[in-house]
ZAMARGU-4260 file (C-alpha; in steps of 0.2 Angstrom, whole numbers, plus 5000, padded with zeros to 4 digits):
<rodrens>
0) 5288/5618/5085 | 5272/5619/5096 | 5261/5621/5081 | 5268/5606/5075 | 5267/5597/5092
5) 5249/5603/5093 | 5244/5596/5075 | 5250/5580/5079 | 5242/5579/5095 | 5225/5584/5088
10) 5227/5572/5073 | 5230/5557/5086 | 5214/5562/5097 | 5204/5562/5080 | 5199/5579/5084
15) 5192/5588/5068 | 5190/5606/5073 | 5207/5608/5083 | 5215/5598/5070 | 5209/5609/5055
20) 5216/5624/5065 | 5232/5617/5069 | 5234/5611/5053 | 5230/5627/5045 | 5242/5637/5057
25) 5256/5624/5052 | 5253/5627/5034 | 5254/5644/5036 | 5271/5645/5045 | 5284/5654/5034
30) 5303/5653/5041 | 5320/5654/5033 | 5326/5639/5023 | 5336/5633/5037 | 5322/5633/5050
35) 5309/5626/5037 | 5319/5611/5036 | 5322/5610/5056 | 5301/5610/5056 | 5303/5596/5043
40) 5315/5585/5053 | 5305/5589/5068 | 5288/5585/5061 | 5297/5567/5055 | 5303/5563/5073
45) 5286/5567/5080 | 5279/5553/5067 | 5268/5568/5057 | 5262/5554/5043 | 5258/5540/5056
50) 5248/5553/5064 | 5239/5557/5049 | 5234/5539/5045 | 5228/5537/5062 | 5216/5551/5061
55) 5211/5546/5042 | 5208/5527/5049 | 5198/5533/5067 | 5187/5547/5057 | 5169/5547/5059
60) 5167/5565/5053 | 5158/5571/5037 | 5166/5569/5020 | 5167/5589/5018 | 5178/5591/5035
65) 5188/5577/5031 | 5191/5583/5014 | 5197/5600/5021 | 5209/5592/5034 | 5216/5580/5020
70) 5220/5594/5009 | 5229/5601/5024 | 5240/5587/5025 | 5243/5586/5007 | 5250/5605/5007
75) 5260/5600/5022 | 5268/5586/5012 | 5273/5597/4999 | 5280/5611/5009 | 5291/5600/5021
80) 5297/5587/5006 | 5304/5603/4998 | 5314/5609/5013 | 5316/5593/5024 | 5326/5577/5017
85) 5322/5567/5033 | 5303/5572/5031 | 5303/5566/5014 | 5310/5551/5017 | 5298/5548/5032
90) 5284/5552/5020 | 5291/5538/5006 | 5292/5525/5020 | 5273/5528/5027 | 5258/5521/5021
95) 5252/5539/5017 | 5259/5538/4999 | 5243/5526/4995 | 5231/5538/5002 | 5239/5552/4992
100) 5239/5541/4976 | 5220/5536/4979 | 5217/5555/4980 | 5225/5557/4964 | 5213/5545/4957
105) 5199/5553/4963 | 5204/5571/4956 | 5205/5563/4940 | 5189/5557/4940 | 5182/5575/4944
110) 5176/5589/4932 | 5192/5597/4929 | 5192/5615/4936 | 5207/5627/4943 | 5203/5619/4962
115) 5206/5602/4955 | 5223/5606/4946 | 5228/5614/4962 | 5226/5598/4973 | 5232/5588/4960
120) 5248/5597/4956 | 5251/5598/4975 | 5251/5578/4977 | 5262/5576/4960 | 5274/5589/4966
125) 5276/5581/4983 | 5278/5565/4973 | 5293/5573/4963 | 5301/5579/4977 | 5302/5560/4984
130) 5305/5555/4967 | 5320/5565/4963 | 5328/5560/4982 | 5334/5545/4974 | 5341/5538/4990
135) 5336/5520/4991 | 5321/5526/5000 | 5309/5530/4985 | 5306/5513/4980 | 5288/5514/4985
140) 5285/5525/4970 | 5289/5510/4958 | 5273/5503/4963 | 5261/5499/4950 | 5246/5511/4958
145) 5259/5524/4959 | 5266/5523/4942 | 5247/5523/4935 | 5242/5539/4943 | 5259/5546/4938
150) 5256/5541/4920 | 5239/5547/4920 | 5244/5565/4925 | 5258/5566/4914 | 5246/5563/4899
155) 5234/5576/4904 | 5232/5589/4890 | 5222/5603/4899 | 5235/5604/4914 | 5251/5605/4907
160) 5261/5610/4924 | 5254/5594/4932 | 5258/5584/4918 | 5278/5591/4917 | 5280/5587/4935
165) 5272/5570/4933 | 5284/5567/4918 | 5297/5574/4928 | 5294/5561/4943 | 5294/5546/4931
170) 5309/5550/4924 | 5319/5549/4938 | 5310/5533/4945 | 5311/5525/4927 | 5331/5530/4926
175) 5333/5522/4945 | 5325/5505/4937 | 5332/5508/4920 | 5315/5505/4912 | 5309/5511/4894
180) 5296/5527/4896 | 5283/5527/4883 | 5278/5547/4877 | 5261/5550/4871 | 5263/5567/4865
185) 5275/5581/4867 | 5266/5593/4877 | 5274/5589/4894 | 5291/5589/4887 | 5288/5605/4878
190) 5282/5613/4895 | 5297/5607/4904 | 5309/5617/4888 | 5297/5632/4891 | 5298/5632/4909
195) 5317/5631/4909 | 5317/5646/4896 | 5307/5656/4908 | 5319/5652/4922 | 5334/5659/4914
200) 5326/5674/4912 | 5322/5676/4930 | 5335/5683/4943 | 5337/5668/4954 | 5335/5656/4939
205) 5317/5648/4945 | 5300/5647/4938 | 5285/5638/4945 | 5298/5633/4959 | 5308/5622/4948
210) 5327/5628/4946 | 5337/5627/4928 | 5347/5612/4935 | 5333/5601/4940 | 5324/5606/4923
215) 5340/5602/4914 | 5342/5585/4923 | 5324/5579/4919 | 5327/5583/4900 | 5343/5574/4901
220) 5332/5558/4911 | 5319/5560/4899 | 5331/5558/4885 | 5339/5544/4891 | 5323/5533/4896
225) 5312/5539/4881 | 5325/5538/4867 | 5317/5556/4864 | 5335/5565/4858 | 5326/5568/4841
230) 5311/5573/4846 | 5321/5587/4858 | 5330/5592/4842 | 5313/5595/4833 | 5307/5605/4849
235) 5322/5617/4847 | 5332/5611/4861 | 5347/5619/4853 | 5340/5636/4857 | 5339/5633/4876
240) 5354/5624/4877 | 5363/5641/4869 | 5354/5651/4880 | 5360/5643/4897 | 5378/5642/4890
245) 5377/5660/4888 | 5368/5665/4904 | 5370/5649/4915 | 5381/5647/4931 | 5394/5634/4933
250) 5385/5621/4939 | 5370/5624/4926 | 5383/5623/4911 | 5389/5606/4918 | 5369/5599/4918
255) 5368/5607/4901 | 5384/5596/4897 | 5376/5582/4903 | 5361/5584/4893 | 5372/5587/4877
260) 5382/5571/4879 | 5365/5561/4880 | 5358/5570/4865 | 5374/5566/4855 | 5374/5548/4857
265) 5362/5548/4842 | 5373/5552/4827 | 5359/5562/4819 | 5357/5573/4834 | 5376/5576/4833
270) 5375/5581/4817 | 5362/5594/4819 | 5371/5601/4832 | 5386/5603/4823 | 5375/5612/4810
275) 5372/5627/4822 | 5388/5638/4821 | 5383/5648/4836 | 5380/5635/4848 | 5397/5627/4840
280) 5406/5643/4845 | 5400/5643/4862 | 5407/5627/4865 | 5422/5631/4859 | 5424/5647/4870
285) 5420/5635/4884 | 5433/5622/4879 | 5419/5609/4875 | 5426/5599/4861 | 5414/5589/4850
290) 5419/5570/4844 | 5408/5557/4838 | 5394/5555/4852 | 5409/5561/4865 | 5410/5578/4874
295) 5427/5579/4882 | 5428/5594/4895 | 5446/5601/4896 | 5444/5616/4907 | 5429/5615/4916
300) 5431/5598/4924 | 5450/5599/4925 | 5455/5616/4932 | 5452/5622/4951 | 5437/5634/4948
305) 5436/5639/4968 | 5451/5643/4975 | 5458/5659/4985 | 5467/5666/4969 | 5461/5679/4957
310) 5449/5673/4943 | 5460/5667/4928 | 5461/5678/4914 | 5460/5671/4895 | 5466/5686/4883
315) 5459/5678/4870 | 5443/5677/4873 | 5430/5691/4878 | 5432/5696/4898 | 5414/5690/4901
320) 5417/5671/4895 | 5428/5665/4909 | 5418/5673/4922 | 5401/5667/4913 | 5404/5649/4919
325) 5410/5653/4936 | 5398/5654/4952 | 5390/5671/4954 | 5398/5675/4970 | 5417/5673/4962
330) 5411/5686/4949 | 5421/5700/4956 | 5432/5713/4951 | 5449/5707/4946 | 5458/5718/4958
335) 5450/5708/4973 | 5455/5692/4979 | 5441/5679/4981 | 5438/5670/4997 | 5435/5652/4996
340) 5417/5646/4996 | 5412/5636/5011 | 5401/5624/5001 | 5404/5606/4997 | 5405/5598/4983
345) 5412/5614/4974 | 5428/5617/4985 | 5432/5599/4985 | 5426/5597/4967 | 5442/5588/4961
350) 5443/5576/4975 | 5425/5571/4972 | 5430/5568/4953 | 5443/5556/4960 | 5432/5544/4967
355) 5420/5544/4953 | 5406/5556/4959 | 5402/5572/4948 | 5400/5589/4956 | 5381/5589/4947
360) 5377/5571/4954 | 5382/5575/4970 | 5372/5591/4970 | 5358/5583/4963 | 5355/5569/4976
365) 5361/5577/4992 | 5362/5598/4989 | 5376/5608/4993 | 5381/5605/5013 | 5386/5621/5022
370) 5401/5616/5031 | 5416/5626/5041 | 5433/5627/5035 | 5438/5615/5049 | 5429/5601/5042
375) 5434/5603/5025 | 5450/5595/5027 | 5442/5580/5037 | 5431/5578/5023 | 5447/5577/5010
380) 5453/5563/5023 | 5436/5554/5021 | 5437/5556/5000 | 5456/5549/5002 | 5449/5534/5011
385) 5436/5529/4999 | 5447/5532/4985 | 5460/5520/4990 | 5451/5508/5000 | 5447/5497/4985
390) 5465/5496/4978 | 5477/5505/4991 | 5490/5492/5001 | 5486/5488/5017 | 5498/5499/5025
395) 5493/5513/5016 | 5474/5511/5016 | 5478/5507/5036 | 5488/5524/5038 | 5472/5533/5029
400) 5458/5524/5041 | 5469/5528/5056 | 5470/5546/5052 | 5451/5546/5049 | 5446/5538/5066
405) 5459/5549/5075 | 5451/5565/5067 | 5435/5560/5070 | 5438/5556/5089 | 5444/5575/5091
410) 5431/5584/5083 | 5413/5592/5091 | 5399/5582/5090 | 5391/5593/5077 | 5406/5592/5066
415) 5407/5573/5068 | 5389/5569/5064 | 5393/5581/5048 | 5407/5570/5043 | 5399/5555/5047
420) 5384/5561/5033 | 5396/5566/5021 | 5406/5549/5022 | 5387/5540/5018 | 5386/5552/5004
425) 5405/5546/4997 | 5398/5527/5000 | 5409/5524/5012 | 5400/5509/5020 | 5400/5500/5005
430) 5418/5503/5001 | 5424/5498/5018 | 5413/5482/5018 | 5420/5478/5002 | 5438/5481/5007
435) 5435/5471/5025 | 5428/5455/5014 | 5443/5457/5004 | 5455/5455/5020 | 5445/5440/5026
440) 5446/5431/5009 | 5464/5434/5007 | 5465/5422/5023 | 5453/5410/5017 | 5439/5416/5030
445) 5422/5419/5030 | 5420/5429/5044 | 5431/5438/5059 | 5437/5423/5070 | 5448/5430/5085
450) 5453/5410/5085 | 5459/5411/5066 | 5467/5429/5066 | 5484/5422/5063 | 5481/5417/5046
455) 5479/5435/5043 | 5496/5443/5039 | 5504/5460/5038 | 5493/5474/5044 | 5477/5464/5040
460) 5471/5461/5056 | 5474/5480/5061 | 5464/5485/5046 | 5449/5475/5052 | 5449/5481/5069
465) 5450/5501/5062 | 5434/5497/5049 | 5425/5490/5062 | 5428/5504/5075 | 5424/5518/5061
470) 5406/5508/5059 | 5406/5510/5079 | 5409/5528/5079 | 5400/5536/5064 | 5384/5525/5068
475) 5383/5532/5085 | 5382/5550/5078 | 5372/5550/5062 | 5354/5543/5057 | 5361/5543/5039
480) 5376/5532/5042 | 5366/5520/5055 | 5352/5517/5041 | 5367/5516/5027 | 5374/5503/5037
485) 5359/5494/5042 | 5353/5494/5024 | 5370/5486/5018 | 5377/5468/5020 | 5387/5474/5034
490) 5371/5472/5047 | 5372/5452/5042 | 5390/5450/5044 | 5390/5459/5063 | 5374/5446/5067
495) 5384/5432/5061 | 5399/5438/5072 | 5387/5437/5086 | 5381/5419/5083 | 5400/5414/5080
500) 5401/5420/5099 | 5386/5413/5106 | 5396/5398/5112 | 5412/5408/5121 | 5416/5408/5138
505) 5414/5424/5149 | 5433/5423/5150 | 5433/5422/5131 | 5422/5439/5128 | 5429/5448/5142
510) 5441/5462/5135 | 5436/5456/5117 | 5437/5470/5102 | 5427/5460/5091 | 5412/5458/5106
515) 5412/5476/5111 | 5414/5482/5092 | 5400/5471/5087 | 5388/5476/5102 | 5393/5494/5099
520) 5387/5495/5083 | 5371/5486/5085 | 5366/5497/5101 | 5370/5513/5090 | 5357/5506/5077
525) 5344/5500/5089 | 5344/5516/5097 | 5339/5526/5081 | 5321/5517/5081 | 5313/5531/5086
530) 5315/5543/5072 | 5308/5544/5055 | 5320/5530/5048 | 5316/5518/5063 | 5303/5508/5056
535) 5316/5502/5042 | 5329/5499/5054 | 5318/5490/5065 | 5313/5479/5053 | 5329/5475/5047
540) 5336/5471/5064 | 5320/5459/5066 | 5325/5450/5050 | 5339/5445/5056 | 5333/5437/5071
545) 5343/5447/5081 | 5334/5446/5097 | 5335/5428/5097 | 5354/5431/5095 | 5357/5444/5109
550) 5348/5435/5122 | 5361/5421/5122 | 5373/5435/5131 | 5361/5440/5145 | 5368/5430/5158
555) 5386/5437/5158 | 5394/5450/5170 | 5387/5467/5169 | 5401/5475/5159 | 5397/5463/5143
560) 5377/5462/5147 | 5372/5481/5150 | 5373/5487/5132 | 5364/5470/5126 | 5350/5473/5137
565) 5349/5491/5132 | 5349/5486/5114 | 5334/5472/5117 | 5325/5484/5127 | 5325/5496/5112
570) 5321/5483/5100 | 5313/5469/5108 | 5291/5469/5103 | 5278/5462/5114 | 5279/5444/5109
575) 5298/5443/5114 | 5299/5453/5131 | 5297/5435/5140 | 5316/5435/5135 | 5319/5450/5146
580) 5307/5444/5160 | 5316/5427/5161 | 5332/5436/5164 | 5325/5448/5178 | 5343/5447/5188
585) 5349/5457/5174 | 5341/5473/5178 | 5349/5473/5195 | 5364/5482/5185 | 5353/5497/5181
590) 5356/5513/5195 | 5347/5519/5207 | 5353/5537/5204 | 5362/5547/5191 | 5377/5549/5202
595) 5378/5528/5203 | 5379/5527/5184 | 5393/5539/5182 | 5405/5529/5192 | 5402/5515/5179
600) 5396/5520/5165 | 5415/5519/5156 | 5413/5501/5160 | 5395/5500/5152 | 5399/5507/5135
605) 5400/5525/5141 | 5379/5527/5138 | 5373/5542/5147 | 5360/5540/5160 | 5347/5548/5148
610) 5351/5534/5133 | 5347/5521/5150 | 5332/5530/5154 | 5324/5529/5135 | 5329/5511/5132
615) 5321/5507/5150 | 5305/5518/5146 | 5304/5503/5130 | 5299/5490/5140 | 5292/5498/5158
620) 5274/5499/5152 | 5274/5481/5154 | 5267/5478/5170 | 5280/5460/5175 | 5294/5473/5170
625) 5288/5487/5181 | 5287/5474/5196 | 5304/5466/5192 | 5310/5485/5193 | 5303/5488/5208
630) 5309/5471/5216 | 5325/5475/5212 | 5325/5492/5220 | 5326/5500/5201 | 5310/5510/5199
635) 5311/5520/5185 | 5301/5536/5192 | 5312/5540/5205 | 5328/5539/5194 | 5319/5550/5182
640) 5315/5563/5197 | 5334/5562/5202 | 5340/5564/5183 | 5328/5579/5181 | 5336/5588/5197
645) 5353/5583/5195 | 5357/5580/5175 | 5363/5590/5162 | 5351/5600/5150 | 5353/5585/5136
650) 5350/5572/5149 | 5334/5582/5156 | 5326/5582/5138 | 5329/5565/5136 | 5320/5560/5152
655) 5307/5572/5148 | 5303/5563/5132 | 5303/5546/5141 | 5292/5551/5154 | 5280/5559/5141
660) 5280/5539/5133 | 5276/5533/5151 | 5262/5544/5154 | 5253/5538/5139 | 5251/5522/5148
665) 5236/5523/5159 | 5242/5513/5172 | 5258/5521/5173 | 5249/5538/5173 | 5240/5535/5189
670) 5257/5531/5198 | 5264/5547/5190 | 5250/5559/5197 | 5253/5552/5214 | 5272/5556/5214
675) 5271/5575/5218 | 5291/5578/5218 | 5291/5572/5201 | 5277/5582/5195 | 5283/5599/5204
680) 5301/5594/5197 | 5292/5595/5178 | 5283/5610/5183 | 5300/5620/5187 | 5308/5612/5172
685) 5294/5619/5160 | 5297/5636/5167 | 5317/5635/5166 | 5315/5631/5148 | 5303/5642/5142
690) 5316/5653/5136 | 5330/5641/5130 | 5323/5624/5122 | 5306/5623/5113 | 5305/5604/5112
695) 5309/5602/5133 | 5295/5616/5136 | 5283/5607/5125 | 5284/5590/5131 | 5285/5597/5150
700) 5268/5606/5146 | 5260/5589/5137 | 5265/5578/5152 | 5256/5591/5163 | 5241/5592/5153
705) 5239/5575/5152 | 5241/5573/5171 | 5227/5587/5173 | 5216/5577/5159 | 5216/5561/5170
710) 5213/5571/5186 | 5198/5577/5179 | 5193/5560/5174 | 5191/5563/5154 | 5183/5545/5149
715) 5184/5550/5131 | 5202/5555/5133 | 5207/5540/5141 | 5197/5531/5127 | 5205/5538/5113
720) 5222/5535/5121 | 5220/5518/5122 | 5215/5518/5103 | 5232/5528/5100 | 5242/5512/5110
725) 5232/5499/5101 | 5239/5505/5084 | 5255/5510/5091 | 5258/5527/5086 | 5269/5536/5098
730) 5277/5553/5098 | 5295/5552/5101 | 5307/5567/5103 | 5323/5558/5108 | 5337/5557/5095
735) 5355/5558/5096 | 5354/5571/5082 | 5342/5581/5093 | 5356/5593/5097 | 5357/5598/5080
740) 5338/5604/5080 | 5338/5623/5083 | 5325/5633/5093 | 5313/5639/5080 | 5301/5653/5087
</rodrens>
């Protein structure tokens, strides 16, 4: 973690020597898969890509020095897009993609050599990692410059690995947009087939960092977008398919079946497959029946393969046949019972299929989620909700959703976040929104209006309330859920609800579930704006003109206006801050101490004092807001000191992050360095956290270093920090998901 922070710091300071050293150290890090994912998530949280762009924009050093640093940045992007979905989306939504695209074109114009090929592969493989994510954040790759660069790489004759990877990237992109892909030659496809064959001979079924499943997926996509089925037959794909059926794992055989299904859409190809007696025999043994252009799976898809029972015995087949398509974990001696594998989706494979999600698509897009047994039943509840949301009766759907809500409120935070992430993967937001609108439509209503709720009969009103409450609960704990909700039609719906309530009186809004649930969801979205998806959410909130809408609710009593104030503090920009300045009296609701807030927070949305400080920090750098806080006797530094002394560990971490952000402002830094008590408290916490929380230790030390640099009067450092402020590149370590970040030593 420290290396990651130092890398971002040196990029922001545009210091080439320390930058090269720190980036090289970060490139040399190799931990377990889980820890590499955590480091990648952390790099996304501290805005690594934006820091890299800042360095490139401000760089004045020699071209050779810049090239070495850019090369390190490229390698870091490749490494962590391989391990971290958060980092992958962070990169996909940054302008660093344009820099990498230009570098591809530069490399293609150079004389071919081993080093050029390696650099080219690094960038193209990074693009492949982004393309296969297919989460709605990969749209940047369909831009013409990126596609042209990938096409140029896919047509390389001499660098088959680069060409293969570029073609695989294009297949993901083209299928997403239903485009037709024209191939100039067969070399890249031949390389994919060869790599798959080699992977099958390796113990872990990997070759050149590709596994068999993703290679088969690429072949299926290429076959689909380029009408390449007959060419695949000519390239002896049948031999590869037989090898997969013989040696492949359960999931690999499912991917193989999908490829066969795609090839068999061509009648000539189907006849060629049926001519191969050995392949037909394998298909018969696996109960895959061939019919014209269709493969029907009678056993692999319909039987429960992962249970706590002994493996099924089929007397008419060789003993290895039924084991061959089971995961290796279940290939045990028949005298021993197999234990359930705590993996999603395998353990709930049939449940997923009931809502139209295949095991292979789930694995392809989301990987296998490690979960505890306690979460499995909850996930099944989520699946049941999604299954019956479109067609279930109001009473049945209401019962399922109430069960989901009741279960969610009893979960620990980590399990609740896991459930929320899982609901994203099974399209809960979209399905719940469609049912929500259907209930309104049945009553001839366009939007939720408390004055017209009598038009809704039966359980419809309760159903609307439970759906809205689920949106509020899950958007507050999961970044993925918040982003999916903000990126859907739910956000405009909630904004319209607020518009409808503008003319309501304080009495009408007091105790209104519509008001509290809507503001609660909007606050949950706003508090994630300092994360890798923050820019996306921020743009969506601004697109809805939410600042102008929420400004109408600042004059109400604290119970109604505090959450609105904090939401605005998180999303308002410099041109809109006058809205808060004109409502200066609202700041009197802020606490002077942690104890004062604890007494009232249940009335204000049950937010922690740490969340309050994070929000207020966003606007406290404005000189007028700072003066308002002083006049209202709600100074932020004394409150921070109080929380650092008496708050819990999570609150202290949030305050340290907020204090670090304040310390980047030169005027506030002057005030900070005169607050001896606060500085001493930060020093003590740095020592306390040293063996417990790496993030908190790092932040505390960065604050102290910042104060020390200021005391020594480093003019050059001040100038660089001012530049950082102007380009709005800020480091943030705050996230509700921070509790899931483990210490990495």
